[in-house]
MARBA-3410 file (N, C-alpha, C, O; in Angstrom, 1 decimal):
243
1.1,-1.4,-0.3,0.0,-0.1,0.2,0.9,1.2,0.1,0.6,2.2,-0.6 ~ 2.0,1.2,0.7,2.8,2.1,0.6,3.5,2.9,-0.5,3.8,4.0,-0.8 ~ 3.5,1.5,-1.3,4.7,1.9,-2.0,3.8,1.8,-3.5,4.3,2.1,-4.6 ~ 2.8,1.4,-3.4,1.8,2.2,-4.5,1.6,3.2,-4.3,2.0,3.9,-5.3 ~ 0.9,4.2,-3.0,1.1,5.4,-3.0,2.4,6.3,-3.2,2.3,7.4,-3.8
3.2,5.7,-2.9,4.4,6.6,-3.3,5.1,6.6,-4.4,5.8,7.5,-4.8 ~ 4.8,5.3,-5.1,4.9,5.4,-6.5,3.7,6.3,-7.7,3.8,6.7,-8.9 ~ 3.2,6.3,-7.2,1.6,7.6,-7.8,1.8,8.6,-7.8,1.9,9.3,-8.8 ~ 2.1,9.3,-5.8,2.5,10.3,-5.8,4.1,10.8,-6.4,4.3,12.1,-6.2 ~ 5.1,10.2,-7.0,5.8,10.7,-7.4,5.9,10.8,-9.1,6.8,11.5,-9.7
4.8,10.2,-9.7,4.7,9.9,-10.7,3.5,11.0,-10.8,3.4,11.1,-12.1 ~ 2.7,11.9,-10.2,1.9,12.8,-10.4,3.0,13.8,-10.6,3.1,14.5,-11.7 ~ 3.9,13.8,-9.3,4.7,15.5,-9.5,5.3,15.0,-10.8,5.2,15.9,-11.6 ~ 5.8,14.2,-11.1,6.7,14.1,-13.1,5.3,14.6,-14.0,5.6,15.5,-14.8 ~ 4.2,14.4,-14.1,3.4,15.2,-14.9,3.0,16.0,-14.3,2.8,16.9,-15.2
2.7,16.7,-13.0,2.6,18.5,-12.5,3.8,19.4,-13.7,3.5,20.4,-14.3 ~ 5.3,18.8,-13.6,6.0,19.4,-14.3,6.3,19.5,-15.3,7.1,20.4,-15.7 ~ 5.5,18.7,-16.5,5.0,18.7,-17.8,4.2,19.7,-17.9,4.5,20.7,-18.4 ~ 2.8,19.2,-17.2,2.1,20.5,-17.2,2.4,22.1,-16.9,1.9,23.1,-17.4 ~ 3.4,22.0,-15.9,4.1,23.5,-15.6,5.0,24.3,-16.6,5.4,25.4,-16.7
5.1,23.5,-17.1,6.1,23.5,-18.3,5.3,23.9,-19.5,5.6,24.8,-20.4 ~ 4.8,23.5,-19.5,3.3,24.1,-21.1,2.6,25.8,-20.4,2.5,26.9,-20.9 ~ 2.3,25.5,-19.3,1.2,26.9,-18.1,2.6,27.9,-18.4,2.3,29.0,-18.9 ~ 4.2,27.6,-18.2,5.3,28.4,-18.2,5.4,29.3,-19.7,5.5,30.5,-19.8 ~ 5.2,28.3,-20.7,5.3,28.4,-21.8,4.2,29.2,-22.9,4.3,29.3,-24.1
3.0,29.6,-22.1,1.7,29.7,-22.9,2.0,31.5,-23.7,1.4,32.1,-24.6 ~ 3.0,31.8,-23.0,3.5,33.4,-24.0,4.5,32.9,-25.1,4.9,33.6,-26.0 ~ 4.9,31.7,-25.0,6.5,31.7,-25.7,5.9,31.7,-27.1,4.9,31.0,-27.3 ~ 6.5,32.7,-28.3,6.0,32.0,-29.5,6.4,30.8,-30.3,7.5,30.3,-30.1 ~ 5.6,30.3,-31.0,5.5,29.0,-31.8,5.9,28.1,-30.7,7.1,27.7,-31.0
5.5,27.8,-29.8,6.0,26.8,-28.7,4.8,25.8,-28.4,3.7,26.2,-28.1 ~ 5.1,24.5,-28.5,4.5,23.6,-28.7,3.9,22.9,-27.4,4.5,23.3,-26.4 ~ 3.3,22.3,-27.3,2.8,21.8,-25.9,3.3,20.1,-25.7,3.1,19.2,-26.5 ~ 4.0,20.0,-24.6,4.1,18.5,-24.3,3.0,17.6,-23.7,2.8,17.7,-22.5 ~ 2.5,17.0,-24.1,1.3,15.9,-23.9,1.9,14.8,-22.6,2.9,14.1,-22.6
1.1,14.9,-21.7,1.2,13.9,-20.6,-0.1,12.9,-20.3,-1.3,13.1,-20.5 ~ 0.8,11.6,-19.6,-0.7,10.2,-19.8,-0.2,9.8,-18.2,0.8,10.4,-17.8 ~ -0.8,9.0,-17.5,-0.8,7.9,-16.9,-1.0,6.5,-17.6,-2.0,6.3,-18.3 ~ 0.2,5.2,-17.3,-0.3,4.3,-17.1,0.1,2.9,-16.2,1.3,2.8,-15.9 ~ -0.4,2.2,-16.0,-0.5,1.2,-15.4,0.0,0.3,-15.7,-0.6,-0.4,-16.6
1.6,-0.3,-14.8,2.2,-1.6,-15.3,2.3,-2.8,-14.5,2.5,-2.5,-13.3 ~ 2.4,-3.9,-14.6,2.8,-4.5,-13.8,4.1,-4.7,-13.3,5.1,-4.3,-13.9 ~ 4.2,-5.2,-12.0,6.2,-5.3,-11.2,6.3,-6.6,-11.6,5.5,-7.5,-11.7 ~ 7.6,-6.5,-12.0,7.7,-8.0,-13.0,9.4,-8.6,-11.8,10.4,-8.1,-11.5 ~ 9.0,-9.6,-11.6,9.5,-10.6,-10.6,9.1,-11.5,-9.9,7.8,-11.7,-9.8
10.3,-12.5,-9.0,9.5,-13.5,-8.6,8.4,-12.8,-7.4,8.4,-11.7,-7.1 ~ 7.7,-13.6,-7.0,6.3,-12.9,-6.3,5.7,-11.9,-6.3,4.9,-11.7,-5.4 ~ 5.7,-10.7,-7.3,5.2,-9.8,-7.7,3.7,-9.7,-8.7,2.8,-8.9,-8.5 ~ 4.0,-10.6,-9.5,2.6,-11.0,-10.7,1.9,-9.8,-10.2,2.0,-8.7,-10.7 ~ 0.9,-9.9,-8.6,-0.5,-8.9,-8.7,-0.1,-7.3,-8.7,-0.8,-6.3,-8.7
1.2,-7.4,-8.7,1.1,-5.6,-8.1,1.4,-5.0,-9.3,2.0,-5.5,-10.2 ~ 0.8,-3.4,-9.4,0.8,-2.6,-10.1,1.4,-1.7,-9.8,1.5,-1.7,-8.5 ~ 1.7,-0.9,-10.2,2.8,0.7,-10.3,2.4,1.5,-11.4,2.2,1.3,-12.5 ~ 2.2,2.3,-10.9,1.9,4.3,-12.0,2.9,4.3,-12.5,3.9,3.9,-11.9 ~ 3.0,4.9,-14.0,4.0,5.6,-14.8,3.6,6.9,-15.5,2.9,6.7,-16.5
4.0,7.9,-15.3,3.9,9.1,-16.2,4.7,9.4,-17.2,5.8,9.7,-17.0 ~ 4.1,9.2,-18.6,4.0,9.5,-19.8,4.4,10.7,-20.7,3.5,11.5,-20.8 ~ 5.6,11.0,-21.4,5.1,12.0,-22.3,4.9,11.9,-23.7,5.6,12.4,-24.5 ~ 3.9,11.2,-24.1,3.5,10.3,-25.5,4.0,10.7,-26.2,4.7,10.0,-26.9 ~ 3.9,12.8,-26.6,4.4,13.0,-27.7,4.2,14.3,-27.4,4.2,14.8,-26.2
4.0,15.2,-28.6,4.1,17.0,-28.3,2.7,17.2,-29.2,2.5,16.5,-30.2 ~ 1.9,17.9,-28.8,0.5,18.6,-29.6,0.8,19.6,-30.6,1.2,20.8,-30.4 ~ 0.6,19.0,-31.8,0.9,19.5,-33.3,0.3,20.7,-33.7,0.8,21.4,-34.7 ~ -0.9,21.1,-33.0,-1.7,21.9,-33.3,-1.3,23.2,-33.7,-0.5,23.5,-32.8 ~ -1.5,24.2,-34.4,-1.2,25.3,-34.4,-1.9,26.4,-33.4,-3.0,26.5,-33.1
-0.8,27.3,-33.1,-1.5,28.8,-32.3,-2.0,29.7,-32.9,-1.8,29.7,-34.2 ~ -2.5,30.5,-32.4,-2.9,31.7,-33.2,-1.9,32.7,-33.8,-0.8,33.0,-33.5 ~ -2.6,33.0,-34.7,-1.2,34.3,-35.6,-1.7,35.7,-35.4,-2.7,36.2,-35.9 ~ -0.8,36.2,-34.7,-1.1,38.1,-34.3,-0.3,38.7,-35.2,0.8,38.3,-35.5 ~ -0.8,39.6,-35.5,-0.2,40.7,-36.6,0.8,41.5,-35.8,0.7,42.0,-34.7
1.4,41.6,-36.6,2.8,43.0,-35.7,3.4,43.6,-36.9,3.8,44.7,-36.8 ~ 3.3,43.1,-37.9,3.5,44.4,-38.9,4.9,44.9,-39.0,5.1,46.0,-39.5 ~ 6.0,43.9,-38.4,7.4,43.8,-38.5,8.0,43.2,-39.1,7.9,42.0,-38.8 ~ 9.1,43.6,-40.3,9.3,42.9,-41.2,10.4,41.7,-40.9,10.6,40.9,-41.8 ~ 11.1,41.7,-39.9,11.6,40.3,-39.0,11.2,39.2,-38.7,11.8,38.1,-38.6
9.0,39.7,-38.2,8.5,38.6,-37.6,7.8,37.9,-39.0,7.4,38.4,-40.0 ~ 7.9,36.6,-38.4,7.4,35.6,-39.3,6.6,34.5,-38.9,6.9,34.0,-37.8 ~ 5.6,34.0,-39.5,5.1,32.5,-39.4,5.1,31.7,-40.7,4.9,31.9,-41.9 ~ 5.4,30.7,-39.8,4.8,29.2,-41.0,3.6,29.4,-41.5,2.8,29.7,-40.6 ~ 3.1,29.3,-42.7,1.6,29.3,-42.8,1.4,27.9,-43.0,2.0,27.1,-43.7
0.5,27.6,-42.4,0.2,25.8,-42.8,1.6,25.0,-42.0,2.2,25.5,-41.0 ~ 2.0,23.7,-42.6,2.6,22.7,-41.9,4.0,23.3,-42.1,4.1,24.0,-43.0 ~ 5.4,23.1,-41.2,6.2,22.9,-41.6,7.0,23.4,-40.7,6.5,23.5,-39.6 ~ 8.6,23.8,-40.9,9.4,24.3,-39.7,10.7,25.1,-40.1,11.3,24.9,-41.2 ~ 11.1,26.0,-39.3,12.1,26.9,-39.4,13.5,26.1,-39.3,13.8,25.9,-38.1
14.4,25.6,-40.2,15.8,25.3,-39.5,16.4,26.4,-38.9,16.5,27.5,-39.4 ~ 16.9,26.1,-37.7,17.6,26.7,-36.8,19.1,25.8,-36.2,19.3,24.6,-36.5 ~ 19.8,26.5,-35.6,21.1,25.7,-35.6,21.1,25.8,-33.6,20.8,26.8,-32.8 ~ 21.4,24.6,-33.4,21.0,23.9,-31.4,22.3,24.1,-30.8,23.4,23.8,-31.4 ~ 22.4,24.6,-29.9,23.6,25.2,-29.2,24.7,24.0,-29.0,25.8,24.3,-28.4
24.5,22.7,-29.5,25.2,21.9,-29.7,25.9,21.7,-31.3,26.6,20.9,-31.8 ~ 25.2,22.9,-31.9,25.6,22.4,-33.3,25.0,21.9,-34.6,25.3,22.0,-35.7 ~ 24.1,21.4,-34.1,23.2,20.1,-35.1,21.9,20.9,-35.7,21.8,22.1,-35.5 ~ 21.4,20.4,-36.1,20.0,21.3,-36.9,19.0,21.0,-36.3,18.7,19.8,-36.3 ~ 18.3,21.8,-35.9,16.9,21.5,-35.2,15.6,22.4,-35.9,15.7,22.9,-37.0
14.5,22.4,-35.1,13.3,22.8,-36.2,12.5,23.5,-35.1,12.3,23.1,-34.0 ~ 11.9,24.8,-35.7,11.1,25.4,-34.4,10.0,26.3,-35.7,10.0,26.3,-36.9 ~ 9.0,26.9,-34.6,8.2,27.1,-35.2,8.0,28.4,-34.9,7.1,29.0,-35.5 ~ 9.1,29.3,-33.7,9.3,30.9,-33.7,9.9,31.7,-34.8,11.0,31.4,-35.3 ~ 9.1,32.6,-35.0,9.4,33.4,-36.2,10.0,34.6,-35.7,10.4,35.4,-36.5
10.3,35.0,-34.0,10.7,36.1,-33.6,12.3,36.5,-33.9,13.1,36.7,-33.0 ~ 12.6,36.6,-35.1,13.5,37.0,-35.7,14.4,38.2,-35.1,14.1,38.8,-34.1 ~ 15.7,38.4,-35.8,16.1,39.6,-35.2,17.7,39.5,-35.8,17.9,38.4,-36.3 ~ 18.8,40.3,-35.9,19.9,40.9,-36.4,20.8,41.0,-35.5,21.2,42.1,-35.2 ~ 21.1,40.4,-35.1,22.6,41.0,-34.4,23.4,42.3,-35.0,23.4,43.0,-36.0
23.9,42.1,-33.7,25.1,43.5,-34.0,26.1,42.5,-35.3,26.1,43.0,-36.4 ~ 26.8,41.5,-35.1,27.4,40.7,-36.2,26.8,40.2,-37.2,27.0,39.2,-37.9 ~ 25.9,41.1,-37.4,25.0,40.6,-38.9,24.4,39.1,-38.8,24.1,38.7,-40.0 ~ 24.1,38.2,-37.9,23.5,36.9,-38.1,22.1,37.1,-37.6,21.7,37.9,-36.8 ~ 21.6,36.2,-38.4,19.9,36.3,-38.2,19.6,35.3,-37.1,20.1,34.2,-37.3
19.2,35.5,-36.4,18.7,34.7,-35.2,17.2,34.3,-34.3,16.6,35.4,-34.5 ~ 16.5,33.7,-33.7,15.2,33.8,-33.7,15.6,34.7,-32.2,16.7,35.0,-31.9 ~ 14.3,34.9,-31.5,14.3,35.8,-29.9,14.7,34.9,-29.3,15.0,35.4,-28.1 ~ 15.0,33.4,-29.3,15.8,32.9,-28.3,17.2,32.8,-28.2,17.9,32.3,-27.3 ~ 17.4,33.5,-29.4,19.2,33.1,-30.2,19.8,32.1,-30.6,20.9,31.7,-30.4
18.7,31.6,-31.5,18.9,30.5,-32.3,19.5,30.7,-33.8,18.7,30.8,-34.8 ~ 20.7,30.9,-33.9,21.1,30.6,-35.5,19.8,30.6,-36.6,18.9,29.9,-36.2 ~ 19.5,31.0,-37.4,18.6,31.0,-38.3,19.4,30.4,-39.6,20.4,30.9,-40.1 ~ 18.8,28.9,-40.2,19.8,28.2,-41.3,19.3,28.6,-42.5,18.1,28.6,-42.7 ~ 20.4,29.0,-43.3,20.1,29.3,-45.0,20.5,27.9,-45.8,20.5,26.7,-45.3
20.8,28.5,-47.3,21.0,27.2,-48.1,22.8,26.9,-47.5,23.1,25.7,-47.7 ~ 23.6,27.4,-47.0,24.4,26.9,-46.9,25.3,27.0,-45.4,26.5,26.9,-45.5 ~ 24.5,27.3,-44.0,24.7,27.3,-43.0,24.0,28.3,-42.2,22.8,28.4,-42.6 ~ 24.3,29.2,-41.2,23.3,30.0,-40.4,23.6,31.2,-41.2,24.7,31.5,-41.6 ~ 22.5,31.8,-41.3,22.6,32.9,-42.2,23.2,34.2,-41.6,22.9,34.6,-40.5
24.1,35.2,-42.6,24.7,36.4,-42.2,24.0,37.0,-43.3,23.7,36.6,-44.4 ~ 23.8,38.5,-42.5,23.2,39.7,-42.8,24.6,40.9,-42.9,25.3,41.4,-42.0 ~ 24.6,41.1,-44.3,25.3,42.7,-44.4,24.5,43.9,-44.0,23.3,43.9,-44.4 ~ 25.0,44.7,-43.4,24.4,46.2,-43.5,23.7,46.5,-44.4,24.0,46.4,-45.5 ~ 22.5,46.8,-44.0,21.6,47.4,-44.6,20.1,48.3,-44.2,19.7,48.2,-43.0
19.4,49.0,-45.2,18.7,50.1,-44.7,17.1,49.3,-44.6,16.2,49.5,-43.8 ~ 17.2,48.3,-45.6,15.6,47.6,-45.5,15.6,46.1,-45.5,16.5,45.8,-46.3 ~ 15.1,45.2,-45.0,14.9,44.1,-44.9,13.2,43.3,-45.2,12.2,43.1,-44.5 ~ 13.4,42.9,-46.3,12.4,41.8,-46.3,12.3,40.5,-46.1,13.5,40.1,-46.1 ~ 11.6,39.7,-45.9,11.4,38.3,-46.1,10.2,37.7,-46.7,9.1,38.0,-46.3
10.4,37.0,-47.8,9.6,36.7,-48.7,8.7,35.5,-48.0,8.9,35.1,-46.9 ~ 7.7,35.1,-49.2,6.5,33.7,-48.3,7.7,32.7,-49.0,6.7,32.0,-49.3 ~ 8.8,32.1,-49.6,9.6,31.1,-50.0,10.5,31.1,-48.7,11.0,30.1,-48.3 ~ 10.6,32.6,-47.8,12.0,32.2,-46.8,13.3,33.3,-48.0,14.4,33.6,-47.7 ~ 12.8,33.5,-49.2,13.9,34.3,-49.5,14.1,35.6,-48.8,13.1,36.3,-48.3
15.9,36.0,-48.5,15.8,37.2,-47.9,16.6,38.1,-48.4,17.9,37.9,-48.5 ~ 15.8,39.5,-49.1,16.2,40.2,-49.5,16.3,41.7,-48.8,15.6,42.1,-48.0 ~ 17.6,42.5,-49.4,17.9,43.7,-48.3,18.0,44.8,-49.1,18.1,44.6,-50.3 ~ 18.0,46.0,-48.8,18.4,47.5,-49.8,19.5,47.9,-48.6,19.3,48.4,-47.5 ~ 21.0,47.4,-49.5,22.3,47.1,-49.1,22.2,48.9,-48.5,21.6,49.7,-49.2
23.2,49.3,-46.8,23.1,50.1,-46.6,23.9,51.5,-47.7,25.1,51.4,-48.0 ~ 23.0,52.5,-48.0,24.0,53.9,-48.6,23.0,53.4,-50.1,23.3,54.1,-51.1 ~ 22.2,52.6,-50.4,21.9,52.2,-51.6,20.5,52.6,-51.9,19.8,52.6,-50.9 ~ 19.9,53.1,-53.0,18.7,53.7,-53.2,17.6,52.6,-53.3,17.9,51.6,-53.9 ~ 16.4,52.7,-52.8,15.1,51.7,-52.5,15.0,50.6,-53.5,14.8,49.4,-53.2
15.2,51.1,-54.8,15.1,50.0,-55.7,16.0,48.9,-56.2,15.7,48.1,-57.1 ~ 17.8,49.2,-55.1,18.5,48.0,-55.2,18.3,46.8,-54.5,19.0,46.4,-53.6 ~ 17.7,46.5,-54.8,17.1,45.1,-53.8,18.3,44.2,-54.0,18.8,44.5,-55.1 ~ 18.9,43.2,-53.4,20.2,42.2,-52.8,19.5,40.9,-52.4,18.9,41.0,-51.4 ~ 19.6,39.7,-52.9,19.0,39.0,-52.6,20.2,38.0,-51.7,21.2,37.6,-52.4
20.0,37.8,-50.3,21.1,37.6,-49.3,21.2,35.7,-49.4,22.1,34.9,-49.7 ~ 20.0,35.6,-48.9,19.9,34.1,-48.8,18.2,33.3,-48.5,17.2,33.9,-48.9 ~ 18.1,32.1,-48.0,16.6,32.0,-47.8,16.8,30.9,-46.9,17.6,29.9,-46.9 ~ 15.9,31.3,-46.2,15.7,30.7,-45.0,15.7,29.1,-44.9,14.8,29.0,-45.8 ~ 16.1,28.0,-44.6,15.6,26.7,-44.6,14.6,26.3,-43.7,14.6,26.3,-42.4
13.5,26.0,-45.0,12.1,25.5,-44.2,11.8,24.0,-44.9,12.2,23.6,-46.0 ~ 11.1,23.3,-43.9,10.8,22.2,-44.0,9.8,21.4,-43.7,9.1,22.0,-42.9 ~ 9.4,20.2,-43.9,8.3,19.7,-43.7,7.9,18.3,-43.2,6.8,17.7,-43.3 ~ 9.2,18.0,-42.4,9.1,16.0,-42.1,7.8,15.3,-41.7,7.4,16.0,-40.7 ~ 7.1,14.6,-41.9,6.4,13.5,-41.4,6.0,13.9,-39.8,6.9,13.8,-39.0
5.0,14.3,-39.6,5.1,14.5,-37.9,5.4,13.3,-37.1,6.1,13.3,-36.1 ~ 5.0,12.2,-37.7,5.4,11.1,-36.7,7.0,10.6,-36.7,7.4,9.7,-35.9 ~ 7.9,11.2,-37.8,9.0,11.4,-37.1,10.1,12.5,-36.1,11.2,12.6,-35.5 ~ 8.9,13.2,-36.3,9.5,14.6,-35.2,9.5,14.0,-33.8,8.9,13.0,-33.4 ~ 10.5,15.1,-32.7,10.4,14.7,-31.5,11.3,15.8,-30.7,12.2,16.4,-31.1
10.7,15.7,-29.5,11.2,17.4,-29.3,12.4,17.4,-27.6,12.2,16.9,-26.5 ~ 13.3,18.1,-28.2,14.3,18.1,-27.5,13.9,18.4,-25.7,12.7,18.6,-25.4 ~ 14.9,18.2,-24.6,14.8,19.0,-23.6,14.9,20.5,-23.8,14.3,21.1,-22.9 ~ 15.6,21.4,-24.7,15.7,22.6,-25.3,14.6,22.7,-26.1,14.7,23.3,-27.2 ~ 13.6,22.3,-25.9,12.4,23.0,-27.1,12.5,22.7,-27.9,11.5,22.7,-28.5
13.4,22.3,-28.5,13.6,22.1,-30.4,12.9,21.2,-31.0,12.2,20.6,-30.1 ~ 12.7,20.8,-32.1,12.1,19.9,-33.0,13.2,19.5,-33.3,14.1,20.2,-33.6 ~ 13.0,17.5,-33.3,14.4,17.4,-34.2,13.7,15.8,-35.0,12.8,15.2,-34.4 ~ 14.3,15.4,-36.1,14.1,14.0,-36.7,14.7,13.1,-36.1,15.9,12.9,-35.9 ~ 13.9,12.6,-35.7,14.2,10.8,-34.9,15.3,10.7,-35.9,15.5,11.0,-37.1
16.4,9.8,-34.7,18.0,9.4,-35.3,19.1,10.7,-35.6,20.3,10.7,-35.7 ~ 18.3,11.7,-35.6,19.8,12.8,-35.8,19.7,12.9,-37.4,20.8,13.0,-37.9 ~ 18.9,12.8,-38.2,19.0,13.2,-39.5,18.6,14.2,-40.0,17.5,14.4,-39.5 ~ 18.8,15.1,-40.8,18.5,16.2,-41.0,17.7,16.6,-42.0,18.3,16.7,-43.1 ~ 16.3,17.0,-41.9,15.3,17.3,-42.9,15.7,18.1,-44.4,16.5,19.0,-44.5
15.2,17.7,-45.2,15.7,17.8,-46.8,14.5,19.2,-46.7,13.5,19.0,-46.1 ~ 14.9,20.8,-47.4,14.6,21.7,-47.6,13.1,21.4,-48.4,13.1,20.4,-49.1 ~ 12.3,21.9,-48.3,10.7,21.8,-48.9,10.3,23.4,-49.5,10.2,24.5,-48.9 ~ 10.0,23.3,-50.6,9.4,24.2,-51.4,7.7,24.6,-51.2,7.0,25.6,-51.4 ~ 7.5,23.6,-50.7,6.0,24.0,-50.7,5.5,24.5,-49.1,4.3,24.7,-48.8
6.5,24.7,-48.2,6.4,25.2,-47.2,6.0,27.4,-47.0,6.8,28.4,-46.8 ~ 5.2,27.3,-47.1,5.0,29.3,-47.1,5.4,30.2,-45.7,5.3,29.6,-44.6 ~ 5.8,31.6,-45.8,6.1,32.2,-44.4,4.9,33.4,-44.4,4.5,33.7,-45.4 ~ 4.6,33.8,-43.6,3.6,34.8,-43.3,4.4,36.0,-43.0,5.1,35.8,-42.0 ~ 4.4,37.4,-43.6,5.5,38.1,-43.0,4.9,39.2,-41.9,3.7,39.4,-42.2
5.3,39.8,-41.0,4.9,40.8,-40.5,3.6,40.0,-39.2,2.7,40.6,-38.6 ~ 3.8,38.7,-39.0,2.6,37.6,-38.3,3.3,37.0,-37.4,4.2,36.3,-37.9 ~ 3.2,37.1,-36.4,3.9,35.5,-35.2,2.7,34.8,-34.9,1.5,35.3,-34.8 ~ 3.3,33.1,-34.7,2.3,32.4,-34.2,2.7,32.2,-32.6,3.8,32.0,-32.0 ~ 1.4,32.3,-32.1,1.4,32.4,-30.6,1.5,30.7,-29.8,1.1,30.0,-30.7
2.0,30.0,-28.5,2.1,29.3,-28.1,0.6,28.3,-28.6,-0.3,28.9,-29.1 ~ 0.7,27.2,-28.4,-0.6,26.3,-28.4,-1.2,25.8,-27.2,-2.2,24.9,-27.2 ~ -0.7,26.3,-26.2,-1.0,26.0,-25.1,-2.4,26.9,-24.7,-2.6,28.1,-24.7 ~ -3.3,25.6,-24.2,-4.3,26.6,-23.5,-4.4,26.9,-22.2,-4.5,25.9,-21.4 ~ -4.5,28.3,-21.4,-4.3,28.2,-20.3,-5.1,27.7,-19.5,-4.8,27.1,-18.5
-6.5,27.9,-20.0,-7.1,27.7,-19.1,-7.5,26.2,-18.6,-8.0,25.9,-17.5 ~ -7.2,25.3,-19.8,-7.2,24.3,-19.9,-5.8,23.5,-18.4,-5.8,22.7,-17.5 ~ -4.9,24.2,-19.1,-3.7,23.6,-18.4,-3.6,24.3,-16.8,-2.6,24.0,-16.2 ~ -4.6,25.1,-16.3,-5.0,25.6,-15.0,-5.8,24.1,-14.2,-5.4,23.4,-13.3 ~ -6.8,24.1,-15.0,-7.3,23.4,-14.7,-6.9,21.8,-14.5,-7.4,21.0,-13.8
-5.9,21.6,-15.2,-5.5,20.5,-15.0,-4.4,20.6,-13.5,-4.5,19.9,-12.5 ~ -3.7,21.4,-13.7,-2.8,21.7,-12.3,-3.9,21.6,-11.4,-3.6,20.8,-10.5 ~ -4.5,21.8,-11.3,-5.4,21.5,-9.7,-6.2,20.2,-9.8,-6.8,19.8,-8.8 ~ -6.3,19.6,-11.0,-6.8,18.0,-10.8,-5.5,17.1,-10.5,-5.7,16.1,-10.0 ~ -3.9,17.4,-10.8,-3.1,16.9,-10.8,-2.8,17.2,-9.1,-2.7,16.2,-8.4
-2.8,18.4,-8.4,-2.6,18.8,-7.1,-3.4,17.8,-6.2,-3.0,17.1,-5.4 ~ -4.4,17.9,-6.5,-5.4,17.1,-5.9,-5.1,15.4,-5.6,-5.3,14.9,-4.5 ~ -4.6,14.7,-6.9,-4.6,13.5,-6.9,-3.1,13.4,-5.8,-2.8,12.4,-5.2 ~ -2.5,14.5,-5.9,-1.3,13.7,-5.3,-1.3,14.6,-3.8,-0.5,14.5,-2.9 ~ -2.2,15.5,-3.9,-2.9,14.9,-2.4,-3.2,13.6,-1.7,-2.5,13.0,-0.8
-4.4,13.0,-2.4,-5.1,11.9,-2.3,-3.5,10.6,-2.1,-3.4,9.6,-1.4 ~ -2.6,11.1,-3.0,-1.8,9.9,-2.4,-0.8,10.0,-1.4,-0.2,9.0,-1.0 ~ -0.6,11.2,-1.0,0.0,11.4,0.3,-0.8,10.9,1.0,-0.4,9.9,1.7 ~ -2.1,11.4,1.0,-3.6,10.7,2.5,-3.2,9.3,2.5,-3.0,8.6,3.5 ~ -3.0,8.9,0.9,-2.7,7.0,1.6,-1.9,6.8,2.0,-2.1,6.1,3.0
-0.6,7.2,1.9,0.3,7.2,2.7,0.5,7.5,4.5,1.1,6.9,5.5 ~ -0.2,8.5,4.4,-0.7,8.2,6.1,-1.3,7.6,6.6,-1.1,7.2,7.8 ~ -2.7,7.2,5.7,-3.2,5.9,6.4,-2.7,4.9,6.5,-3.0,4.2,7.4 ~ -1.4,4.4,5.3,-0.6,3.5,5.9,0.3,3.0,7.1,0.7,1.9,7.6 ~ 0.4,4.7,7.2,1.2,4.4,8.5,0.2,4.2,9.8,0.5,3.5,10.8
-0.7,4.9,9.7,-1.6,4.6,10.7,-2.1,3.3,11.1,-2.6,3.0,12.2 ~ -2.0,2.6,10.1,-2.3,1.1,10.2,-1.2,0.4,10.6,-1.5,-0.5,11.4 ~ -0.3,0.4,10.4,1.0,0.3,10.5,1.9,0.1,12.4,2.6,-0.6,13.0 ~ 0.8,2.0,12.6,1.2,1.6,14.2,0.0,1.2,14.7,0.1,0.6,15.8 ~ -1.0,1.3,14.3,-2.0,0.3,14.9,-2.1,-1.5,14.9,-2.9,-2.3,15.4
-1.1,-1.6,14.0,-1.1,-3.0,14.0,0.1,-3.2,14.9,0.2,-4.3,15.6 ~ 0.8,-2.5,15.0,2.2,-2.6,16.1,1.3,-2.4,17.2,1.7,-3.3,17.9 ~ 0.6,-1.9,17.8,-0.2,-1.6,19.1,-1.0,-2.9,19.5,-1.1,-3.4,20.6 ~ -1.6,-3.5,18.3,-2.1,-4.7,18.6,-1.4,-6.2,18.9,-1.8,-7.2,19.4 ~ 0.1,-5.6,18.5,1.0,-6.7,18.5,1.1,-6.4,20.0,0.8,-7.3,20.8
1.4,-5.6,20.3,2.3,-5.6,22.3,1.1,-5.6,22.8,1.1,-6.1,23.9 ~ -0.4,-5.1,22.3,-1.2,-5.7,23.4,-1.3,-7.5,23.8,-1.7,-8.0,24.9 ~ -0.8,-8.1,22.7,-1.1,-9.8,22.7,0.0,-10.1,23.6,0.2,-11.3,23.9
END
């Protein structure tokens, strides 16, 4: 009884961590919520075939799109429909995101609001000094070079846009998506971008708050069960002493 209650409380706590992380990212651009569920598994080994313990699992990621917000900013883009923006992770590997809040650093590197370098045709995109910058629907980056007239547009690079099957995608601890097996996805010319628009998180704040309350009550129930087990043990010891 004590073991079952203890394992249940631990798994509820892990599920609460997943839900809390979703709630904390309700305002994160392009965030995809993590799913969580419970499953009962038998205890394997001699003498344990009738015992069962609970496991909290993260079966996958919610790939539903968030709502679009118009900003009018040239460097804000959103993937229109299915697809992903290729970025460079902190370990140098290729990863994917829906966060289109782009910016140009003082060194001319194009990156997301989280500081992830955006990948182009030949690696991270570098932008020379410019008067104006435009990002086309196909990811093409055009600039008006510094000191040049408005009609002197130059194509700098093209943002790598991909659309691998969702069944092959998995979410890392850094919040970025990757193709299972570590392979990079090929560019997909069918993926389109909307300029001057940002995609919000797909987390429903109300549902996440309700789930947080539910998990809190489940945790309290498991703790109460542990107290009952302790009280039963104390009562049994008292009866033994009386005998």
